[in-house]
C-alpha positions in Angstrom: 101.3 95.3 -183.2 103.3 92.2 -182.3 101.6 89.1 -180.8 103.6 89.7 -177.6 102.4 93.3 -177.4 98.8 92.4 -178.0 98.9 89.6 -175.4 100.4 92.0 -172.8 103.7 90.0 -172.7 107.0 92.0 -172.8 108.5 92.2 -176.2 111.6 90.0 -176.7 114.6 92.1 -177.6 117.0 90.9 -180.2 120.3 89.6 -178.7 123.1 92.1 -179.0 126.3 90.8 -180.5 129.3 92.6 -181.9 131.5 95.6 -181.2 131.1 99.2 -182.3 134.2 101.4 -182.6 132.9 105.0 -182.9 134.8 108.1 -183.8 132.9 111.3 -183.2 133.8 114.9 -183.8 133.9 117.7 -186.5 136.9 117.5 -188.7 136.3 121.1 -189.9 137.3 122.4 -186.4 140.9 121.3 -185.9 141.3 119.0 -182.9 137.5 118.5 -182.8 138.2 115.9 -185.5 140.4 113.7 -183.4 137.9 110.9 -182.9 137.1 110.7 -186.6 140.8 110.8 -187.6 141.6 108.1 -185.1 138.9 105.7 -186.3 139.9 106.4 -189.9 143.5 105.5 -189.0 142.3 102.3 -187.3 140.4 101.3 -190.4 143.4 102.1 -192.7 145.9 100.1 -190.6 144.0 97.2 -189.0 141.7 94.4 -190.3 139.0 93.7 -187.8 136.7 90.6 -187.8 133.1 90.9 -189.2 131.5 91.4 -185.8 133.4 94.7 -185.4 131.8 97.8 -186.9 133.9 100.9 -187.4 131.9 104.1 -187.8 132.7 107.7 -188.6 130.0 109.2 -186.3 131.0 112.8 -187.1 128.4 115.1 -185.5 125.4 112.8 -185.9 124.7 112.8 -182.2 121.4 111.1 -181.4 121.3 109.5 -184.9 123.9 107.1 -183.5 121.5 105.7 -180.9 120.5 102.6 -182.8 124.2 101.7 -183.6 125.1 102.0 -179.9 122.0 100.0 -178.7 122.7 97.2 -181.2 126.3 96.6 -179.9 127.3 94.7 -176.8 130.7 96.4 -176.6 131.5 100.0 -177.6 134.7 102.0 -178.0 134.3 105.7 -178.4 137.2 108.0 -179.7 136.7 111.7 -179.1 138.2 115.0 -178.1 137.8 115.4 -174.3 138.1 118.5 -172.2 139.5 117.5 -168.8 141.7 120.5 -168.2 145.0 118.7 -168.8 147.9 119.6 -171.0 147.0 119.5 -174.8 147.6 116.1 -176.3 147.0 114.2 -173.0 145.2 110.9 -173.6 142.8 109.4 -171.1 140.9 106.2 -171.0 137.5 105.8 -169.2 135.9 102.4 -168.9 132.3 101.3 -168.0 131.2 103.1 -164.9 133.9 105.7 -165.4 132.0 106.9 -168.5 129.3 109.2 -167.1 125.8 108.8 -168.5 124.9 112.3 -167.3 126.6 114.8 -165.1 127.1 118.5 -164.6 130.8 118.1 -165.5 131.6 118.9 -169.1 133.8 116.0 -170.3 133.2 115.5 -174.0 133.1 118.4 -176.4 129.9 116.7 -177.6 128.5 116.1 -174.1 125.0 117.1 -174.8 124.4 114.7 -177.6 126.6 111.9 -176.6 125.5 111.9 -172.9 121.9 112.0 -173.9 122.5 109.2 -176.3 123.9 107.0 -173.5 121.0 108.0 -171.2 118.5 107.0 -173.9 120.3 103.7 -174.4 119.9 103.0 -170.7 116.3 104.0 -170.8 115.8 101.5 -173.6 117.6 98.9 -171.4 120.1 98.6 -174.3 123.2 100.1 -172.6 126.4 98.4 -173.8 127.7 95.6 -171.6 131.1 97.2 -171.9 132.0 100.7 -173.0 135.4 102.4 -173.3 136.0 106.1 -174.0 139.4 107.1 -175.4 139.9 110.8 -175.4 142.5 113.4 -176.1 142.8 116.9 -174.6 142.5 119.3 -177.6 145.0 122.1 -178.2 143.2 124.1 -181.0 139.4 124.3 -181.6 138.7 127.7 -183.2 140.4 127.0 -186.5 137.6 126.6 -189.1 139.0 124.4 -191.9 142.1 123.6 -189.9 143.4 120.1 -189.2 144.8 118.4 -186.1 147.3 120.4 -184.1 150.8 118.8 -183.8 150.2 117.9 -180.1 147.0 116.0 -180.9 148.1 114.5 -184.2 151.1 112.9 -182.3 148.6 110.9 -180.2 146.5 109.4 -183.0 148.8 106.3 -183.2 148.7 105.8 -179.5 144.9 106.1 -179.5 144.7 103.5 -182.3 147.0 101.2 -180.3 144.8 101.6 -177.2 141.7 100.7 -179.2 143.3 97.6 -180.6 144.5 96.6 -177.1 140.9 97.1 -175.8 139.5 94.9 -178.6 142.1 92.2 -177.6 141.1 92.5 -174.0 137.5 91.7 -175.1 138.7 88.7 -177.1 138.6 90.4 -180.5 141.7 90.1 -182.6 142.6 92.8 -185.1 145.3 92.0 -187.7 147.6 94.6 -189.3 146.6 95.2 -192.9 149.0 94.2 -195.7 147.1 96.4 -198.3 144.9 99.4 -198.0 141.2 98.7 -197.4 138.9 98.7 -200.5 136.3 100.8 -198.7 136.4 104.1 -196.8 134.6 105.2 -193.6 134.2 108.8 -194.7 133.6 110.7 -197.9 136.7 110.9 -200.1 136.8 114.7 -199.7 137.3 114.2 -195.9 140.3 111.9 -196.3 143.0 113.5 -194.1 145.6 113.9 -196.9 143.1 115.2 -199.4 141.5 117.5 -196.8 144.8 119.0 -195.9 146.0 119.2 -199.5 142.9 120.9 -201.0 141.7 123.2 -198.2 142.1 126.9 -198.7 145.0 128.6 -196.9 144.3 130.8 -193.9 144.9 133.9 -196.0 142.3 132.8 -198.6 139.6 131.8 -196.2 138.6 133.0 -192.7 139.6 130.3 -190.3 137.5 131.5 -187.3 134.1 131.7 -189.1 132.4 133.8 -191.7 133.9 137.3 -191.8 130.5 138.8 -192.7 129.1 137.7 -189.4 132.2 138.1 -187.2 132.7 141.7 -188.5 136.2 140.9 -189.6 138.0 142.2 -192.7 141.3 141.6 -194.3 143.8 144.4 -193.6 147.0 145.3 -195.5 149.1 142.3 -196.4 146.2 139.8 -195.8 146.2 140.2 -192.0 142.8 140.3 -190.3 141.7 143.3 -188.4 138.4 144.0 -186.6 136.4 146.6 -188.5 
């Protein structure tokens, strides 16, 4: 127990400094991986100052709470379902980012919205938060990659994130050489992932055929048993 706690005085919270750029999503489910692919592209192309932390949040959900609470400014890249044409990019800032609502916005609403709610309960909600999202086109392709509509918006999402950093007084500089480190496991690198994944004919792309009661028909096509 700290001296402050034993004396009844409120604990002094550590000051929050720095920026978190967080990509969330599941790269195994096609456009679900947009946020991760966008933060990877940002890391590959731009050098950020030490106070900026780029994170492949994947599907960690509430395990990202400490990272969010420690940052004063947060940018989130994600796939967003706002019933617009596939590939549409939208930007939400500060109060536009709902802490909790009955409207399904993010494909990871339950975990991410709960995470923000917990950050507020801790009195550690970011001073500034920006959510950059894309409307997905394909989600039910297990082992798939980004659809053409969504892939075409990665560069724009990266540019929006860099512009947001600049608006916060944080300057990112284009890289002249590839970074020495990676944000994700090497096997999840976009080019390696696409080059080494099984084809749709070799592996069921909507789940495990044993549980979905699907079999391969003549010529490799799938039919319901």
